[in-house]
C-alpha positions in Angstrom: 80.9 69.5 131.6 80.7 65.7 132.7 83.1 62.7 132.8 82.7 59.4 131.1 84.6 56.1 131.6 85.8 53.9 129.0 87.2 50.0 128.8 86.2 47.8 132.0 89.1 49.4 134.3 87.1 52.5 135.0 89.3 55.1 133.4 87.6 58.3 132.9 88.0 61.4 131.2 86.8 64.8 131.8 85.0 66.7 128.7 83.8 70.3 128.4 81.5 71.4 125.9 80.1 74.6 124.7 76.4 73.7 124.3 75.3 76.6 122.2 78.2 76.5 119.9 78.2 72.4 119.7 81.8 72.0 120.2 83.9 70.2 122.5 86.5 72.3 124.3 88.3 70.6 126.5 89.2 66.7 127.0 91.7 65.7 130.0 92.5 62.4 131.5 90.8 61.7 135.1 87.8 63.1 136.8 89.6 65.1 139.4 89.8 68.5 140.1 93.0 69.2 138.1 91.2 67.6 135.2 88.8 70.4 135.1 91.2 73.3 136.4 93.1 72.7 133.2 90.4 73.8 131.4 89.9 76.9 133.3 93.6 77.8 133.3 94.1 77.7 129.7 90.8 79.7 128.9 91.1 83.6 128.5 89.2 85.6 131.6 87.3 87.3 129.1 85.9 84.0 128.0 85.3 82.8 131.5 83.6 85.9 132.3 81.0 85.4 129.6 79.9 81.9 131.2 76.5 82.2 132.0 75.7 78.7 133.3 77.9 75.6 134.0 75.6 72.2 133.6 77.3 69.5 135.6 76.7 66.4 137.7 77.1 66.8 141.8 80.9 65.6 141.5 82.8 67.4 144.2 86.1 68.0 142.6 84.4 69.6 139.4 82.3 71.7 142.0 85.4 73.2 143.6 87.4 73.6 140.5 84.5 75.8 139.1 84.3 77.4 142.3 87.7 78.4 142.5 88.2 79.4 138.8 85.0 81.0 137.6 83.8 84.6 138.5 80.4 84.2 140.5 80.2 80.5 140.0 77.9 80.2 143.0 74.9 81.6 140.9 76.1 79.8 137.6 76.2 76.4 138.5 73.2 73.9 137.4 73.1 70.5 138.5 71.6 67.9 136.0 68.0 66.8 136.8 69.1 62.9 136.8 71.4 63.4 140.0 68.9 65.9 141.6 66.4 63.2 141.4 68.6 60.6 142.6 69.6 62.4 145.8 66.0 63.3 146.1 64.8 59.7 146.1 67.3 58.8 148.5 66.8 61.2 151.1 62.7 60.4 151.0 63.7 56.7 151.3 66.1 57.5 154.2 63.1 59.5 155.8 60.5 56.9 155.0 62.6 54.3 156.7 63.3 56.4 160.0 59.7 57.3 160.3 58.6 53.5 159.7 61.2 52.5 162.4 60.0 55.0 164.9 56.4 54.3 164.3 56.9 50.3 164.5 58.7 50.9 167.7 55.4 52.8 169.2 53.2 49.7 168.0 52.0 51.5 164.8 51.9 50.2 161.3 50.7 53.0 159.3 53.4 53.0 157.2 53.5 49.1 156.7 53.8 48.4 152.9 53.9 52.4 151.7 57.2 52.1 150.5 56.6 51.6 146.9 53.2 53.4 146.3 
Protein backbone atom coordinates (compact mmCIF):
# COMPACT_ATOMS: atom_id res chain seq x y z
CA UNK A 1 0.00 0.00 0.00
CA UNK A 2 1.13 3.50 -0.69
CA UNK A 3 -0.08 6.98 -1.39
CA UNK A 4 0.59 8.99 -4.47
CA UNK A 5 0.13 12.68 -5.12
CA UNK A 6 -1.11 14.30 -8.25
CA UNK A 7 -1.51 17.83 -9.48
CA UNK A 8 0.40 20.66 -7.85
CA UNK A 9 -1.82 20.99 -4.79
CA UNK A 10 -0.61 17.87 -3.00
CA UNK A 11 -3.83 15.97 -3.51
CA UNK A 12 -3.31 12.35 -2.52
CA UNK A 13 -4.88 8.98 -3.18
CA UNK A 14 -4.28 5.77 -1.27
CA UNK A 15 -3.73 2.62 -3.30
CA UNK A 16 -3.69 -0.99 -2.14
CA UNK A 17 -2.38 -3.63 -4.54
CA UNK A 18 -2.01 -7.37 -4.46
CA UNK A 19 1.59 -7.81 -5.53
CA UNK A 20 1.28 -11.51 -6.29
CA UNK A 21 -1.95 -11.08 -8.23
CA UNK A 22 -0.76 -7.91 -9.91
CA UNK A 23 -4.04 -6.09 -9.33
CA UNK A 24 -5.04 -2.87 -7.61
CA UNK A 25 -7.57 -3.80 -4.95
CA UNK A 26 -8.48 -0.39 -3.52
CA UNK A 27 -8.11 3.31 -4.32
CA UNK A 28 -9.37 6.05 -2.01
CA UNK A 29 -9.09 9.82 -1.80
CA UNK A 30 -6.61 11.12 0.75
CA UNK A 31 -3.85 9.48 2.71
CA UNK A 32 -5.33 9.38 6.17
CA UNK A 33 -6.26 6.47 8.36
CA UNK A 34 -9.81 6.50 6.99
CA UNK A 35 -8.61 6.01 3.40
CA UNK A 36 -6.95 2.73 4.30
CA UNK A 37 -9.53 1.70 6.90
CA UNK A 38 -12.13 1.72 4.12
CA UNK A 39 -10.20 -1.07 2.39
CA UNK A 40 -10.06 -3.19 5.52
CA UNK A 41 -13.77 -2.60 6.27
CA UNK A 42 -14.85 -3.77 2.82
CA UNK A 43 -12.60 -6.84 2.80
CA UNK A 44 -13.84 -10.21 3.99
CA UNK A 45 -12.29 -11.46 7.23
CA UNK A 46 -11.20 -14.64 5.43
CA UNK A 47 -9.29 -12.55 2.91
CA UNK A 48 -7.63 -10.47 5.63
CA UNK A 49 -6.63 -13.62 7.52
CA UNK A 50 -4.70 -14.77 4.44
CA UNK A 51 -2.52 -11.64 4.31
CA UNK A 52 1.08 -12.59 5.08
CA UNK A 53 2.85 -9.24 4.62
CA UNK A 54 1.83 -5.62 4.24
CA UNK A 55 4.48 -3.49 2.56
CA UNK A 56 4.22 0.22 3.32
CA UNK A 57 6.18 3.31 4.12
CA UNK A 58 6.38 4.57 7.68
CA UNK A 59 3.26 6.73 7.45
CA UNK A 60 1.58 6.76 10.88
CA UNK A 61 -2.05 6.68 9.71
CA UNK A 62 -1.39 3.61 7.55
CA UNK A 63 0.36 1.84 10.41
CA UNK A 64 -2.53 2.66 12.76
CA UNK A 65 -5.19 1.48 10.30
CA UNK A 66 -3.33 -1.77 9.68
CA UNK A 67 -2.75 -2.48 13.37
CA UNK A 68 -6.44 -1.87 14.07
CA UNK A 69 -7.87 -4.00 11.30
CA UNK A 70 -5.48 -6.80 10.42
CA UNK A 71 -5.10 -9.88 12.65
CA UNK A 72 -1.49 -10.19 13.96
CA UNK A 73 -0.50 -7.03 12.08
CA UNK A 74 2.56 -6.40 14.26
CA UNK A 75 4.36 -9.28 12.59
CA UNK A 76 3.08 -8.60 9.08
CA UNK A 77 4.14 -5.00 8.43
CA UNK A 78 7.25 -4.61 6.28
CA UNK A 79 8.56 -1.07 5.85
CA UNK A 80 10.04 -0.18 2.49
CA UNK A 81 13.82 0.06 2.37
CA UNK A 82 13.85 3.65 1.09
CA UNK A 83 12.19 4.97 4.25
CA UNK A 84 14.22 2.73 6.55
CA UNK A 85 17.45 3.97 4.93
CA UNK A 86 16.26 7.58 5.14
CA UNK A 87 15.57 7.31 8.89
CA UNK A 88 18.85 5.48 9.49
CA UNK A 89 20.81 8.14 7.61
CA UNK A 90 19.11 10.93 9.57
CA UNK A 91 19.86 9.17 12.87
CA UNK A 92 23.55 8.67 12.00
CA UNK A 93 23.80 12.33 10.92
CA UNK A 94 22.18 13.52 14.18
CA UNK A 95 24.53 11.41 16.34
CA UNK A 96 27.55 12.60 14.32
CA UNK A 97 26.58 16.25 14.85
CA UNK A 98 26.05 15.72 18.59
CA UNK A 99 29.35 13.88 19.02
CA UNK A 100 31.20 16.47 16.97
CA UNK A 101 29.82 19.32 19.07
CA UNK A 102 30.67 17.49 22.28
CA UNK A 103 34.25 16.82 21.17
CA UNK A 104 34.74 20.36 19.87
CA UNK A 105 33.56 21.64 23.25
CA UNK A 106 36.47 19.70 24.77
CA UNK A 107 38.90 21.12 22.25
CA UNK A 108 39.13 17.92 20.23
CA UNK A 109 38.73 18.03 16.47
CA UNK A 110 39.00 14.36 15.60
CA UNK A 111 35.61 14.38 13.82
CA UNK A 112 36.24 17.58 11.92
CA UNK A 113 35.86 16.97 8.18
CA UNK A 114 34.46 13.44 8.60
CA UNK A 115 30.79 14.13 7.92
CA UNK A 116 30.97 13.06 4.28
CA UNK A 117 33.61 10.36 4.05
